[in-house]
Each structure stands twice: as C-alpha cells, then as structure tokens.
Backbone of each chain as nested JSON, in Angstrom:
{
  "chains": [
    {"id": "A", "residues": [
      {"number": 1, "name": "MET", "atoms": {"N": [198.404, 123.086, 258.026], "CA": [199.543, 123.586, 258.854], "C": [199.474, 125.101, 258.825]}},
      {"number": 2, "name": "ASP", "atoms": {"N": [199.716, 125.723, 260.043], "CA": [199.713, 127.193, 260.031], "C": [200.966, 127.77, 259.449]}},
      {"number": 3, "name": "LYS", "atoms": {"N": [200.806, 129.01, 259.008], "CA": [201.899, 129.623, 258.277], "C": [203.195, 129.749, 259.106]}},
      {"number": 4, "name": "GLU", "atoms": {"N": [203.004, 130.071, 260.314], "CA": [204.21, 130.213, 261.221], "C": [205.08, 128.96, 261.257]}},
      {"number": 5, "name": "LEU", "atoms": {"N": [204.33, 127.817, 261.391], "CA": [205.033, 126.595, 261.489], "C": [205.72, 126.259, 260.18]}},
      {"number": 6, "name": "GLN", "atoms": {"N": [204.963, 126.475, 259.083], "CA": [205.568, 126.199, 257.754], "C": [206.784, 127.034, 257.473]}},
      {"number": 7, "name": "ASP", "atoms": {"N": [206.667, 128.331, 257.875], "CA": [207.835, 129.234, 257.724], "C": [209.035, 128.744, 258.517]}},
      {"number": 8, "name": "LYS", "atoms": {"N": [208.775, 128.251, 259.739], "CA": [209.83, 127.758, 260.621], "C": [210.5, 126.527, 259.964]}},
      {"number": 9, "name": "ILE", "atoms": {"N": [209.76, 125.618, 259.472], "CA": [210.273, 124.475, 258.837], "C": [211.065, 124.804, 257.583]}},
      {"number": 10, "name": "GLU", "atoms": {"N": [210.461, 125.687, 256.726], "CA": [211.205, 126.127, 255.562], "C": [212.504, 126.813, 255.883]}},
      {"number": 11, "name": "GLY", "atoms": {"N": [212.442, 127.595, 256.952], "CA": [213.64, 128.369, 257.418], "C": [214.778, 127.381, 257.841]}},
      {"number": 12, "name": "LEU", "atoms": {"N": [214.302, 126.394, 258.516], "CA": [215.318, 125.37, 258.975], "C": [215.995, 124.683, 257.792]}},
      {"number": 13, "name": "ILE", "atoms": {"N": [215.158, 124.247, 256.851], "CA": [215.663, 123.552, 255.698], "C": [216.597, 124.433, 254.875]}},
      {"number": 14, "name": "ALA", "atoms": {"N": [216.304, 125.706, 254.808], "CA": [217.068, 126.625, 253.989], "C": [218.341, 127.07, 254.69]}},
      {"number": 15, "name": "SER", "atoms": {"N": [218.452, 126.709, 255.963], "CA": [219.632, 127.222, 256.733], "C": [220.945, 126.518, 256.417]}},
      {"number": 16, "name": "LYS", "atoms": {"N": [220.872, 125.433, 255.691], "CA": [222.071, 124.675, 255.429], "C": [221.852, 123.794, 254.201]}},
      {"number": 17, "name": "LYS", "atoms": {"N": [222.934, 123.582, 253.447], "CA": [222.724, 122.704, 252.22], "C": [222.18, 121.368, 252.59]}},
      {"number": 18, "name": "ILE", "atoms": {"N": [222.728, 120.792, 253.659], "CA": [222.232, 119.47, 254.096], "C": [221.618, 119.637, 255.423]}},
      {"number": 19, "name": "PHE", "atoms": {"N": [220.333, 119.242, 255.54], "CA": [219.625, 119.466, 256.832], "C": [218.856, 118.203, 257.189]}},
      {"number": 20, "name": "LEU", "atoms": {"N": [219.015, 117.824, 258.488], "CA": [218.402, 116.541, 258.961], "C": [217.44, 116.856, 260.09]}},
      {"number": 21, "name": "PHE", "atoms": {"N": [216.203, 116.361, 259.996], "CA": [215.305, 116.32, 261.113], "C": [215.415, 114.934, 261.736]}},
      {"number": 22, "name": "MET", "atoms": {"N": [215.709, 114.937, 262.998], "CA": [215.979, 113.684, 263.648], "C": [215.442, 113.607, 265.09]}},
      {"number": 23, "name": "LYS", "atoms": {"N": [215.498, 112.419, 265.677], "CA": [215.123, 112.38, 267.117], "C": [216.417, 112.257, 267.885]}},
      {"number": 24, "name": "GLY", "atoms": {"N": [216.659, 113.299, 268.745], "CA": [217.913, 113.485, 269.438], "C": [218.841, 114.34, 268.668]}},
      {"number": 25, "name": "THR", "atoms": {"N": [220.111, 114.278, 268.966], "CA": [221.139, 115.068, 268.299], "C": [222.195, 114.128, 267.681]}},
      {"number": 26, "name": "PRO", "atoms": {"N": [223.009, 114.66, 266.788], "CA": [223.985, 113.726, 266.1], "C": [224.876, 113.029, 267.183]}},
      {"number": 27, "name": "ASP", "atoms": {"N": [225.152, 113.751, 268.256], "CA": [226.029, 113.095, 269.327], "C": [225.239, 112.129, 270.188]}},
      {"number": 28, "name": "ALA", "atoms": {"N": [223.943, 112.416, 270.291], "CA": [223.1, 111.534, 271.162], "C": [221.771, 111.251, 270.441]}},
      {"number": 29, "name": "PRO", "atoms": {"N": [221.789, 110.396, 269.395], "CA": [220.567, 110.093, 268.739], "C": [219.635, 109.322, 269.628]}},
      {"number": 30, "name": "MET", "atoms": {"N": [218.294, 109.558, 269.551], "CA": [217.371, 108.897, 270.403], "C": [216.572, 107.801, 269.722]}},
      {"number": 31, "name": "CYS", "atoms": {"N": [216.975, 107.414, 268.583], "CA": [216.199, 106.374, 267.837], "C": [217.256, 105.751, 266.864]}},
      {"number": 32, "name": "GLY", "atoms": {"N": [217.096, 104.449, 266.62], "CA": [218.056, 103.727, 265.814], "C": [218.139, 104.222, 264.394]}},
      {"number": 33, "name": "PHE", "atoms": {"N": [216.95, 104.63, 263.85], "CA": [217.028, 105.118, 262.471], "C": [217.685, 106.482, 262.355]}},
      {"number": 34, "name": "SER", "atoms": {"N": [217.455, 107.355, 263.364], "CA": [218.186, 108.634, 263.387], "C": [219.698, 108.388, 263.503]}},
      {"number": 35, "name": "ALA", "atoms": {"N": [220.029, 107.479, 264.386], "CA": [221.452, 107.129, 264.551], "C": [222.039, 106.633, 263.236]}},
      {"number": 36, "name": "GLY", "atoms": {"N": [221.26, 105.843, 262.524], "CA": [221.698, 105.263, 261.27], "C": [222.036, 106.381, 260.261]}},
      {"number": 37, "name": "VAL", "atoms": {"N": [221.176, 107.315, 260.152], "CA": [221.391, 108.454, 259.167], "C": [222.616, 109.249, 259.553]}},
      {"number": 38, "name": "THR", "atoms": {"N": [222.753, 109.597, 260.872], "CA": [223.909, 110.36, 261.283], "C": [225.197, 109.614, 261.029]}},
      {"number": 39, "name": "ASN", "atoms": {"N": [225.189, 108.28, 261.165], "CA": [226.333, 107.473, 260.858], "C": [226.736, 107.532, 259.43]}},
      {"number": 40, "name": "VAL", "atoms": {"N": [225.719, 107.497, 258.49], "CA": [226.011, 107.586, 257.108], "C": [226.611, 108.975, 256.805]}},
      {"number": 41, "name": "LEU", "atoms": {"N": [226.005, 110.024, 257.345], "CA": [226.468, 111.347, 257.102], "C": [227.942, 111.582, 257.619]}},
      {"number": 42, "name": "ARG", "atoms": {"N": [228.157, 110.998, 258.734], "CA": [229.48, 111.142, 259.373], "C": [230.558, 110.408, 258.471]}},
      {"number": 43, "name": "SER", "atoms": {"N": [230.157, 109.207, 258.035], "CA": [231.075, 108.419, 257.227], "C": [231.416, 109.149, 255.935]}},
      {"number": 44, "name": "LEU", "atoms": {"N": [230.528, 109.982, 255.497], "CA": [230.798, 110.726, 254.238], "C": [231.451, 112.112, 254.468]}},
      {"number": 45, "name": "GLY", "atoms": {"N": [231.594, 112.386, 255.743], "CA": [232.201, 113.698, 256.102], "C": [231.285, 114.869, 255.79]}},
      {"number": 46, "name": "ALA", "atoms": {"N": [230.006, 114.627, 255.842], "CA": [229.023, 115.688, 255.444], "C": [228.95, 116.709, 256.482]}},
      {"number": 47, "name": "ASP", "atoms": {"N": [228.857, 117.972, 255.986], "CA": [228.693, 119.151, 256.872], "C": [227.186, 119.457, 256.881]}},
      {"number": 48, "name": "TYR", "atoms": {"N": [226.508, 119.22, 257.99], "CA": [225.065, 119.365, 257.99], "C": [224.587, 119.975, 259.348]}},
      {"number": 49, "name": "ASN", "atoms": {"N": [223.347, 120.508, 259.288], "CA": [222.689, 120.929, 260.511], "C": [221.557, 119.988, 260.815]}},
      {"number": 50, "name": "SER", "atoms": {"N": [221.151, 119.883, 262.061], "CA": [220.058, 119.039, 262.356], "C": [219.088, 119.743, 263.336]}},
      {"number": 51, "name": "PHE", "atoms": {"N": [217.895, 119.149, 263.389], "CA": [216.899, 119.659, 264.387], "C": [216.337, 118.505, 265.13]}},
      {"number": 52, "name": "ASN", "atoms": {"N": [216.328, 118.596, 266.451], "CA": [215.839, 117.549, 267.32], "C": [214.293, 117.693, 267.43]}},
      {"number": 53, "name": "VAL", "atoms": {"N": [213.555, 116.808, 266.762], "CA": [212.078, 116.972, 266.793], "C": [211.541, 116.693, 268.162]}},
      {"number": 54, "name": "LEU", "atoms": {"N": [212.244, 115.99, 268.968], "CA": [211.755, 115.675, 270.311], "C": [211.664, 116.901, 271.218]}},
      {"number": 55, "name": "SER", "atoms": {"N": [212.305, 118.019, 270.733], "CA": [212.302, 119.27, 271.478], "C": [211.117, 120.166, 271.073]}},
      {"number": 56, "name": "ASP", "atoms": {"N": [210.409, 119.75, 270.082], "CA": [209.332, 120.642, 269.518], "C": [208.234, 119.84, 268.861]}},
      {"number": 57, "name": "ILE", "atoms": {"N": [207.1, 119.683, 269.621], "CA": [206.107, 118.724, 269.109], "C": [205.447, 119.341, 267.861]}},
      {"number": 58, "name": "GLY", "atoms": {"N": [205.431, 120.721, 267.683], "CA": [204.908, 121.277, 266.468], "C": [205.663, 120.83, 265.257]}},
      {"number": 59, "name": "VAL", "atoms": {"N": [206.989, 120.946, 265.297], "CA": [207.843, 120.572, 264.22], "C": [207.756, 119.074, 264.015]}},
      {"number": 60, "name": "ARG", "atoms": {"N": [207.736, 118.315, 265.122], "CA": [207.679, 116.862, 265.012], "C": [206.483, 116.394, 264.181]}},
      {"number": 61, "name": "GLU", "atoms": {"N": [205.319, 116.977, 264.417], "CA": [204.155, 116.556, 263.609], "C": [204.133, 117.337, 262.268]}},
      {"number": 62, "name": "GLY", "atoms": {"N": [204.454, 118.6, 262.312], "CA": [204.395, 119.384, 261.071], "C": [205.288, 118.914, 260.003]}},
      {"number": 63, "name": "ILE", "atoms": {"N": [206.439, 118.396, 260.298], "CA": [207.319, 117.961, 259.236], "C": [206.853, 116.759, 258.495]}},
      {"number": 64, "name": "LYS", "atoms": {"N": [206.03, 115.968, 259.216], "CA": [205.424, 114.81, 258.523], "C": [204.39, 115.215, 257.425]}},
      {"number": 65, "name": "GLU", "atoms": {"N": [203.631, 116.262, 257.758], "CA": [202.729, 116.788, 256.816], "C": [203.445, 117.507, 255.713]}},
      {"number": 66, "name": "PHE", "atoms": {"N": [204.422, 118.28, 256.091], "CA": [205.248, 119.079, 255.15], "C": [205.748, 118.237, 254.001]}},
      {"number": 67, "name": "ALA", "atoms": {"N": [206.354, 117.093, 254.429], "CA": [207.04, 116.21, 253.41], "C": [206.083, 115.155, 252.852]}},
      {"number": 68, "name": "ASN", "atoms": {"N": [204.872, 115.069, 253.387], "CA": [204.044, 113.937, 253.063], "C": [204.738, 112.649, 253.286]}},
      {"number": 69, "name": "TRP", "atoms": {"N": [205.332, 112.548, 254.509], "CA": [206.16, 111.44, 254.828], "C": [205.956, 111.167, 256.353]}},
      {"number": 70, "name": "PRO", "atoms": {"N": [205.58, 109.938, 256.72], "CA": [205.06, 109.764, 258.056], "C": [206.074, 109.538, 259.166]}},
      {"number": 71, "name": "THR", "atoms": {"N": [207.378, 109.476, 258.794], "CA": [208.401, 109.083, 259.857], "C": [209.542, 110.054, 259.896]}},
      {"number": 72, "name": "ILE", "atoms": {"N": [210.248, 109.961, 260.914], "CA": [211.481, 110.752, 261.211], "C": [212.578, 109.732, 261.457]}},
      {"number": 73, "name": "PRO", "atoms": {"N": [213.795, 109.901, 260.95], "CA": [214.419, 111.067, 260.391], "C": [213.96, 111.385, 258.977]}},
      {"number": 74, "name": "GLN", "atoms": {"N": [214.256, 112.684, 258.562], "CA": [214.02, 113.159, 257.23], "C": [215.244, 113.961, 256.841]}},
      {"number": 75, "name": "LEU", "atoms": {"N": [215.803, 113.58, 255.694], "CA": [216.964, 114.348, 255.161], "C": [216.635, 115.231, 253.976]}},
      {"number": 76, "name": "TYR", "atoms": {"N": [217.133, 116.446, 254.026], "CA": [216.953, 117.401, 252.928], "C": [218.312, 117.829, 252.408]}},
      {"number": 77, "name": "ILE", "atoms": {"N": [218.432, 117.948, 251.052], "CA": [219.669, 118.468, 250.48], "C": [219.245, 119.547, 249.45]}},
      {"number": 78, "name": "ASP", "atoms": {"N": [219.835, 120.692, 249.625], "CA": [219.442, 121.846, 248.759], "C": [217.998, 122.07, 248.75]}},
      {"number": 79, "name": "GLY", "atoms": {"N": [217.364, 121.927, 249.961], "CA": [215.959, 122.174, 250.085], "C": [215.054, 121.048, 249.562]}},
      {"number": 80, "name": "GLU", "atoms": {"N": [215.697, 120.019, 248.99], "CA": [214.846, 118.931, 248.421], "C": [214.711, 117.768, 249.436]}},
      {"number": 81, "name": "PHE", "atoms": {"N": [213.553, 117.223, 249.608], "CA": [213.359, 116.105, 250.497], "C": [213.987, 114.837, 249.823]}},
      {"number": 82, "name": "ILE", "atoms": {"N": [214.893, 114.235, 250.527], "CA": [215.634, 113.099, 249.971], "C": [215.001, 111.793, 250.411]}},
      {"number": 83, "name": "GLY", "atoms": {"N": [214.663, 111.68, 251.721], "CA": [214.035, 110.45, 252.123], "C": [214.361, 110.242, 253.639]}},
      {"number": 84, "name": "GLY", "atoms": {"N": [213.935, 109.009, 254.082], "CA": [214.234, 108.638, 255.495], "C": [215.421, 107.654, 255.499]}},
      {"number": 85, "name": "HIS", "atoms": {"N": [215.513, 106.921, 256.569], "CA": [216.647, 106.069, 256.847], "C": [216.962, 105.114, 255.65]}},
      {"number": 86, "name": "ASP", "atoms": {"N": [215.883, 104.302, 255.295], "CA": [216.183, 103.324, 254.271], "C": [216.691, 103.88, 252.937]}},
      {"number": 87, "name": "ILE", "atoms": {"N": [216.096, 105.03, 252.553], "CA": [216.518, 105.6, 251.29], "C": [217.929, 106.205, 251.406]}},
      {"number": 88, "name": "VAL", "atoms": {"N": [218.242, 106.768, 252.531], "CA": [219.584, 107.353, 252.673], "C": [220.638, 106.282, 252.643]}},
      {"number": 89, "name": "VAL", "atoms": {"N": [220.351, 105.18, 253.338], "CA": [221.309, 104.106, 253.36], "C": [221.497, 103.459, 251.935]}},
      {"number": 90, "name": "GLU", "atoms": {"N": [220.381, 103.354, 251.218], "CA": [220.458, 102.763, 249.912], "C": [221.191, 103.708, 248.965]}},
      {"number": 91, "name": "MET", "atoms": {"N": [220.945, 105.036, 249.057], "CA": [221.614, 105.948, 248.189], "C": [223.138, 106.053, 248.509]}},
      {"number": 92, "name": "ALA", "atoms": {"N": [223.429, 105.838, 249.812], "CA": [224.932, 105.927, 250.13], "C": [225.6, 104.673, 249.538]}},
      {"number": 93, "name": "LYS", "atoms": {"N": [224.897, 103.511, 249.516], "CA": [225.506, 102.329, 248.938], "C": [225.711, 102.466, 247.482]}},
      {"number": 94, "name": "SER", "atoms": {"N": [224.758, 103.109, 246.809], "CA": [224.882, 103.192, 245.29], "C": [225.762, 104.355, 244.957]}},
      {"number": 95, "name": "GLY", "atoms": {"N": [226.131, 105.227, 245.818], "CA": [226.965, 106.401, 245.461], "C": [226.24, 107.607, 245.111]}},
      {"number": 96, "name": "GLU", "atoms": {"N": [224.844, 107.479, 245.051], "CA": [224.069, 108.609, 244.63], "C": [224.066, 109.74, 245.692]}},
      {"number": 97, "name": "LEU", "atoms": {"N": [224.134, 109.326, 246.921], "CA": [224.125, 110.363, 247.989], "C": [225.397, 111.191, 247.976]}},
      {"number": 98, "name": "GLN", "atoms": {"N": [226.524, 110.498, 247.739], "CA": [227.812, 111.204, 247.661], "C": [227.718, 112.312, 246.537]}},
      {"number": 99, "name": "LYS", "atoms": {"N": [227.077, 111.937, 245.461], "CA": [226.955, 112.894, 244.338], "C": [226.133, 114.125, 244.822]}},
      {"number": 100, "name": "LYS", "atoms": {"N": [225.058, 113.815, 245.481], "CA": [224.144, 114.933, 245.918], "C": [224.84, 115.842, 246.854]}},
      {"number": 101, "name": "ILE", "atoms": {"N": [225.601, 115.309, 247.804], "CA": [226.212, 116.199, 248.784], "C": [227.528, 116.724, 248.322]}},
      {"number": 102, "name": "GLY", "atoms": {"N": [228.004, 116.243, 247.21], "CA": [229.265, 116.707, 246.649], "C": [230.462, 116.157, 247.426]}},
      {"number": 103, "name": "ALA", "atoms": {"N": [230.322, 114.978, 248.007], "CA": [231.432, 114.365, 248.783], "C": [232.366, 113.634, 247.823]}}
    ]},
    {"id": "B", "residues": [
      {"number": 1, "name": "MET", "atoms": {"N": [197.935, 95.304, 266.348], "CA": [198.309, 95.182, 264.96], "C": [199.295, 94.098, 264.766]}},
      {"number": 2, "name": "THR", "atoms": {"N": [198.961, 93.091, 264.132], "CA": [199.915, 92.005, 263.896], "C": [200.688, 92.223, 262.633]}},
      {"number": 3, "name": "VAL", "atoms": {"N": [201.729, 91.471, 262.543], "CA": [202.565, 91.548, 261.283], "C": [201.684, 91.145, 260.078]}},
      {"number": 4, "name": "GLN", "atoms": {"N": [200.823, 90.136, 260.32], "CA": [199.987, 89.717, 259.223], "C": [199.019, 90.701, 258.824]}},
      {"number": 5, "name": "GLU", "atoms": {"N": [198.497, 91.479, 259.772], "CA": [197.528, 92.609, 259.462], "C": [198.211, 93.657, 258.608]}},
      {"number": 6, "name": "ILE", "atoms": {"N": [199.51, 93.966, 258.983], "CA": [200.221, 94.974, 258.153], "C": [200.409, 94.491, 256.765]}},
      {"number": 7, "name": "GLN", "atoms": {"N": [200.77, 93.197, 256.617], "CA": [200.95, 92.696, 255.272], "C": [199.664, 92.737, 254.492]}},
      {"number": 8, "name": "GLU", "atoms": {"N": [198.533, 92.438, 255.149], "CA": [197.254, 92.482, 254.429], "C": [196.871, 93.879, 254.044]}},
      {"number": 9, "name": "LYS", "atoms": {"N": [197.163, 94.808, 254.913], "CA": [196.88, 96.233, 254.571], "C": [197.621, 96.696, 253.345]}},
      {"number": 10, "name": "ILE", "atoms": {"N": [198.912, 96.319, 253.279], "CA": [199.715, 96.82, 252.144], "C": [199.195, 96.148, 250.891]}},
      {"number": 11, "name": "GLN", "atoms": {"N": [198.895, 94.836, 251.003], "CA": [198.381, 94.13, 249.776], "C": [197.059, 94.663, 249.327]}},
      {"number": 12, "name": "ALA", "atoms": {"N": [196.198, 95.002, 250.295], "CA": [194.912, 95.544, 249.907], "C": [195.056, 96.955, 249.196]}},
      {"number": 13, "name": "GLY", "atoms": {"N": [196.042, 97.705, 249.669], "CA": [196.25, 99.027, 249.108], "C": [196.957, 98.991, 247.799]}},
      {"number": 14, "name": "LEU", "atoms": {"N": [197.792, 98.002, 247.628], "CA": [198.579, 97.846, 246.399], "C": [198.239, 96.528, 245.704]}},
      {"number": 15, "name": "PRO", "atoms": {"N": [197.14, 96.42, 245.08], "CA": [196.595, 95.124, 244.628], "C": [197.618, 94.444, 243.685]}},
      {"number": 16, "name": "GLY", "atoms": {"N": [197.955, 93.212, 243.94], "CA": [198.864, 92.407, 243.131], "C": [200.313, 92.524, 243.591]}},
      {"number": 17, "name": "SER", "atoms": {"N": [200.507, 93.207, 244.721], "CA": [201.874, 93.309, 245.223], "C": [202.277, 92.076, 245.978]}},
      {"number": 18, "name": "GLU", "atoms": {"N": [203.528, 91.846, 246.077], "CA": [204.072, 90.757, 246.933], "C": [204.74, 91.458, 248.134]}},
      {"number": 19, "name": "VAL", "atoms": {"N": [204.304, 91.001, 249.332], "CA": [204.799, 91.685, 250.525], "C": [205.43, 90.628, 251.481]}},
      {"number": 20, "name": "GLU", "atoms": {"N": [206.616, 90.921, 251.895], "CA": [207.229, 90.08, 252.883], "C": [207.58, 90.998, 254.073]}},
      {"number": 21, "name": "ILE", "atoms": {"N": [207.148, 90.5, 255.239], "CA": [207.405, 91.327, 256.41], "C": [208.391, 90.61, 257.314]}},
      {"number": 22, "name": "GLN", "atoms": {"N": [209.393, 91.396, 257.73], "CA": [210.422, 90.863, 258.647], "C": [210.301, 91.53, 259.971]}},
      {"number": 23, "name": "ASP", "atoms": {"N": [210.414, 90.85, 261.041], "CA": [210.231, 91.347, 262.423], "C": [211.466, 90.961, 263.206]}},
      {"number": 24, "name": "PRO", "atoms": {"N": [212.635, 91.56, 262.923], "CA": [213.876, 91.025, 263.375], "C": [214.016, 90.998, 264.866]}},
      {"number": 25, "name": "TYR", "atoms": {"N": [213.297, 91.792, 265.63], "CA": [213.412, 91.746, 267.106], "C": [212.168, 91.003, 267.667]}},
      {"number": 26, "name": "ASN", "atoms": {"N": [211.322, 90.532, 266.753], "CA": [210.112, 89.849, 267.224], "C": [209.302, 90.65, 268.157]}},
      {"number": 27, "name": "ASP", "atoms": {"N": [209.254, 91.947, 267.994], "CA": [208.47, 92.801, 268.883], "C": [207.316, 93.486, 268.199]}},
      {"number": 28, "name": "GLY", "atoms": {"N": [207.134, 93.235, 266.87], "CA": [205.987, 93.83, 266.149], "C": [206.085, 95.37, 266.04]}},
      {"number": 29, "name": "VAL", "atoms": {"N": [207.216, 95.891, 266.325], "CA": [207.357, 97.393, 266.399], "C": [208.367, 97.819, 265.324]}},
      {"number": 30, "name": "HIS", "atoms": {"N": [209.545, 97.201, 265.37], "CA": [210.608, 97.61, 264.463], "C": [210.555, 96.651, 263.243]}},
      {"number": 31, "name": "ILE", "atoms": {"N": [209.502, 96.761, 262.498], "CA": [209.386, 95.75, 261.432], "C": [209.886, 96.376, 260.054]}},
      {"number": 32, "name": "LYS", "atoms": {"N": [210.152, 95.425, 259.168], "CA": [210.617, 95.838, 257.856], "C": [209.676, 95.108, 256.823]}},
      {"number": 33, "name": "ALA", "atoms": {"N": [209.306, 95.872, 255.863], "CA": [208.453, 95.334, 254.763], "C": [209.224, 95.357, 253.469]}},
      {"number": 34, "name": "ILE", "atoms": {"N": [209.235, 94.259, 252.767], "CA": [209.857, 94.258, 251.394], "C": [208.675, 94.077, 250.415]}},
      {"number": 35, "name": "VAL", "atoms": {"N": [208.518, 95.08, 249.606], "CA": [207.27, 95.151, 248.759], "C": [207.676, 95.126, 247.229]}},
      {"number": 36, "name": "LYS", "atoms": {"N": [207.115, 94.158, 246.596], "CA": [207.377, 94.128, 245.093], "C": [206.067, 94.444, 244.433]}},
      {"number": 37, "name": "PHE", "atoms": {"N": [206.034, 95.406, 243.56], "CA": [204.744, 95.862, 242.983], "C": [205.036, 96.467, 241.575]}},
      {"number": 38, "name": "SER", "atoms": {"N": [204.188, 95.994, 240.633], "CA": [204.378, 96.47, 239.247], "C": [204.104, 97.943, 239.164]}},
      {"number": 39, "name": "GLY", "atoms": {"N": [203.204, 98.415, 240.068], "CA": [202.849, 99.875, 240.008], "C": [203.941, 100.83, 240.422]}},
      {"number": 40, "name": "PHE", "atoms": {"N": [205.047, 100.291, 240.895], "CA": [206.208, 101.155, 241.23], "C": [206.93, 101.583, 240.003]}},
      {"number": 41, "name": "ALA", "atoms": {"N": [206.706, 100.957, 238.865], "CA": [207.475, 101.255, 237.682], "C": [207.356, 102.745, 237.291]}},
      {"number": 42, "name": "GLY", "atoms": {"N": [208.555, 103.324, 237.034], "CA": [208.55, 104.768, 236.667], "C": [208.453, 105.685, 237.796]}},
      {"number": 43, "name": "LYS", "atoms": {"N": [208.356, 105.202, 239.056], "CA": [208.211, 106.06, 240.18], "C": [209.551, 106.167, 240.914]}},
      {"number": 44, "name": "SER", "atoms": {"N": [209.799, 107.312, 241.522], "CA": [211.048, 107.449, 242.321], "C": [210.883, 106.64, 243.548]}},
      {"number": 45, "name": "ILE", "atoms": {"N": [212.022, 106.451, 244.193], "CA": [211.968, 105.614, 245.409], "C": [211.179, 106.3, 246.484]}},
      {"number": 46, "name": "VAL", "atoms": {"N": [211.288, 107.643, 246.569], "CA": [210.395, 108.372, 247.529], "C": [208.934, 108.159, 247.223]}},
      {"number": 47, "name": "GLU", "atoms": {"N": [208.517, 108.22, 245.997], "CA": [207.168, 107.98, 245.648], "C": [206.784, 106.57, 245.955]}},
      {"number": 48, "name": "GLN", "atoms": {"N": [207.615, 105.613, 245.69], "CA": [207.326, 104.162, 245.999], "C": [207.057, 104.031, 247.485]}},
      {"number": 49, "name": "HIS", "atoms": {"N": [207.917, 104.603, 248.29], "CA": [207.728, 104.452, 249.694], "C": [206.427, 105.168, 250.195]}},
      {"number": 50, "name": "ARG", "atoms": {"N": [206.217, 106.375, 249.61], "CA": [204.937, 107.065, 249.955], "C": [203.703, 106.193, 249.655]}},
      {"number": 51, "name": "MET", "atoms": {"N": [203.74, 105.491, 248.537], "CA": [202.623, 104.636, 248.184], "C": [202.345, 103.582, 249.242]}},
      {"number": 52, "name": "VAL", "atoms": {"N": [203.452, 102.975, 249.769], "CA": [203.362, 101.995, 250.811], "C": [202.857, 102.615, 252.125]}},
      {"number": 53, "name": "TYR", "atoms": {"N": [203.443, 103.784, 252.412], "CA": [202.976, 104.501, 253.667], "C": [201.507, 104.801, 253.663]}},
      {"number": 54, "name": "ALA", "atoms": {"N": [201.087, 105.165, 252.404], "CA": [199.675, 105.596, 252.341], "C": [198.674, 104.426, 252.683]}},
      {"number": 55, "name": "THR", "atoms": {"N": [199.16, 103.206, 252.498], "CA": [198.251, 102.093, 252.865], "C": [198.24, 101.884, 254.391]}},
      {"number": 56, "name": "LEU", "atoms": {"N": [199.176, 102.485, 255.09], "CA": [199.3, 102.271, 256.524], "C": [199.216, 103.571, 257.266]}},
      {"number": 57, "name": "LYS", "atoms": {"N": [198.386, 104.48, 256.718], "CA": [198.329, 105.827, 257.276], "C": [198.007, 105.792, 258.769]}},
      {"number": 58, "name": "HIS", "atoms": {"N": [196.974, 105.095, 259.152], "CA": [196.535, 105.052, 260.504], "C": [197.486, 104.351, 261.398]}},
      {"number": 59, "name": "GLU", "atoms": {"N": [198.036, 103.178, 260.898], "CA": [198.892, 102.394, 261.652], "C": [200.197, 103.107, 262.048]}},
      {"number": 60, "name": "LEU", "atoms": {"N": [200.735, 103.956, 261.102], "CA": [201.991, 104.579, 261.304], "C": [201.838, 105.676, 262.364]}},
      {"number": 61, "name": "LYS", "atoms": {"N": [200.594, 106.216, 262.485], "CA": [200.371, 107.238, 263.548], "C": [200.368, 106.581, 264.912]}},
      {"number": 62, "name": "ALA", "atoms": {"N": [199.896, 105.361, 264.984], "CA": [199.685, 104.74, 266.323], "C": [200.771, 103.729, 266.629]}},
      {"number": 63, "name": "GLU", "atoms": {"N": [200.484, 102.476, 266.333], "CA": [201.286, 101.382, 266.955], "C": [202.704, 101.232, 266.339]}},
      {"number": 64, "name": "VAL", "atoms": {"N": [202.769, 101.36, 265.004], "CA": [204.075, 101.017, 264.418], "C": [204.998, 102.232, 264.626]}},
      {"number": 65, "name": "HIS", "atoms": {"N": [206.039, 102.015, 265.404], "CA": [206.974, 103.093, 265.646], "C": [207.882, 103.331, 264.483]}},
      {"number": 66, "name": "ALA", "atoms": {"N": [208.287, 102.303, 263.833], "CA": [209.241, 102.419, 262.671], "C": [208.964, 101.28, 261.786]}},
      {"number": 67, "name": "LEU", "atoms": {"N": [208.845, 101.64, 260.557], "CA": [208.7, 100.636, 259.479], "C": [209.85, 100.795, 258.471]}},
      {"number": 68, "name": "GLY", "atoms": {"N": [210.682, 99.802, 258.45], "CA": [211.707, 99.749, 257.453], "C": [211.057, 99.337, 256.088]}},
      {"number": 69, "name": "LEU", "atoms": {"N": [211.547, 99.934, 255.042], "CA": [210.909, 99.582, 253.748], "C": [211.977, 99.363, 252.696]}},
      {"number": 70, "name": "GLU", "atoms": {"N": [211.694, 98.347, 251.894], "CA": [212.473, 98.096, 250.744], "C": [211.508, 97.865, 249.558]}},
      {"number": 71, "name": "THR", "atoms": {"N": [211.496, 98.664, 248.539], "CA": [210.537, 98.496, 247.483], "C": [211.24, 98.126, 246.221]}},
      {"number": 72, "name": "LYS", "atoms": {"N": [210.583, 97.216, 245.437], "CA": [211.098, 96.813, 244.139], "C": [210.007, 96.768, 243.107]}},
      {"number": 73, "name": "VAL", "atoms": {"N": [210.347, 97.036, 241.908], "CA": [209.398, 96.918, 240.821], "C": [209.315, 95.488, 240.461]}},
      {"number": 74, "name": "SER", "atoms": {"N": [208.054, 94.956, 240.445], "CA": [207.945, 93.527, 240.064], "C": [207.54, 93.363, 238.603]}}
    ]}
  ]
}
C-alpha cells in the first residue's frame, strides 16, 4: 500500500474515538452488514464518524489490506481494529462493546 | 463456488475443524459459516475470524460478497 493511502486511512481512524468504514452512510447504508453495525452503534448512542468506502475505491481496497481483514464494515475504537459485523454484534450482546465505547 | 466447496476449503485450511454452512437466502452469496476448531484456543475473536478468512482468501475477493462467521473453540 502506498504511503499516501496509508496516511489517509490512519488519519481517518485517528479523527474520532469511534470510526466506522462502511458501505453507504449511517442514514443510507448500502449493505445489510453495514446497516447492522450502524444499528448497534445507534442503539448504544455512540458518537462516531464514518467513511463511505463506495465513494473511494482506494480506501475500499486499502482498508482490507490495512486491517488484514477482507470485508467491510470495519469498526475502530481508539485506533484499534475491533472487527466486522459479526464481532460487533457479539460484543454488543456480551456488553464488551459498551465498555470499549464507554457507553 | 458452492456452499459445499466453501465448507471444504475451510476444513482443508483448518484441519480437524467442524464447519456448518448456512445459506439463509439460498443464494450462495450471503452465507454464514459456523466453525468449531481446537486451534482457536487462546486466540482473540479477531484472530479466529482471520484464520477462517485466510482459508477463503481468493473466494472472498470474488464470488462471496459477505460471509457471516461464528467461531467456537472445539
């Protein structure tokens, strides 16, 4: 991955405590898994920023390499990769996600 | 790529694992894999999922749009 792209991705992740790479936007998710994660974050009242990977093919492919994770959505908290849809849902059920976001 | 091929790929990559594939929409696209594997012991859930994804590296780039995953230590 070139440095410019990596800097861009790192900059996005650092821009907010909770950051979500998704398909579409929180108000108009373009994939069921992205919608699922935004629903979880909304239900917890989480304050987060998101990036629509459908708007940027470089980030869309780069983020997979960056996280060593082949799918989107991807959730980051305090700069740490948390997981995709299944992990987020599971962590919300167990209460672990609430702890991480301080909800 | 059939559901059975996905199951075989995961099992080949994680020898001794038990793999159940669910295809709730019967479209072969939005599938879910439930994987039980002794090698998950001591690994975080992210690492467990990465191990499964690694067995499907090519497939996830192409045909499979979304793979739901549930991993358990067997």
